[in-house]
C-alpha positions in Angstrom: 33.0 121.2 172.1 35.2 118.6 171.7 38.8 119.3 171.6 42.1 117.8 169.4 44.3 116.4 171.1 47.9 115.4 169.1 50.1 113.1 169.7 53.5 112.2 168.9 54.2 108.4 168.2 58.4 107.7 168.1 58.8 103.9 167.2 61.4 102.2 168.2 63.4 102.9 165.4 64.4 106.4 165.7 66.1 105.8 168.7 69.5 105.7 168.3 71.1 101.6 167.3 74.9 102.9 167.8 76.9 101.9 170.9 79.6 104.8 171.6 82.5 102.9 174.1 82.3 103.7 176.9 86.0 104.2 177.8 86.6 107.0 175.4 83.0 108.7 174.8 84.3 110.2 178.0 88.1 111.7 176.8 88.7 115.1 175.0 89.9 115.5 171.5 93.1 117.1 173.3 93.8 113.8 174.7 94.6 111.8 172.1 96.4 114.8 169.9 98.5 114.4 172.8 99.3 110.9 172.7 100.0 111.3 169.2 102.0 114.1 170.1 104.3 111.5 172.7 104.0 108.4 170.7 106.5 111.3 167.8 108.5 112.4 170.8 109.2 108.5 170.7 109.4 107.4 167.3 111.0 109.8 165.8 114.7 111.6 167.3 113.8 114.5 164.3 110.3 115.1 163.2 111.9 117.6 160.9 114.1 115.0 159.0 113.5 115.0 155.8 111.8 110.9 155.1 111.0 112.2 151.4 112.9 114.0 148.5 111.5 114.3 145.2 112.0 117.0 142.6 113.1 119.2 144.4 110.6 118.8 147.3 111.1 117.7 150.3 108.5 115.7 153.1 108.7 115.6 156.5 106.7 114.6 159.8 106.3 119.0 160.5 
């Protein structure tokens, strides 16, 4: 009796072709939020200040 041998063939097109940026791949997500927070603190003196007042609705950064 002969045994059936099954093999999986994976072509080159099945591999990921996306080139990851080596630096940003290792940074945790909170680092990006921390950078945005620090930039917001430097740019906006009062983040709760009203930017727009349209028909009684006030839009602020917070």
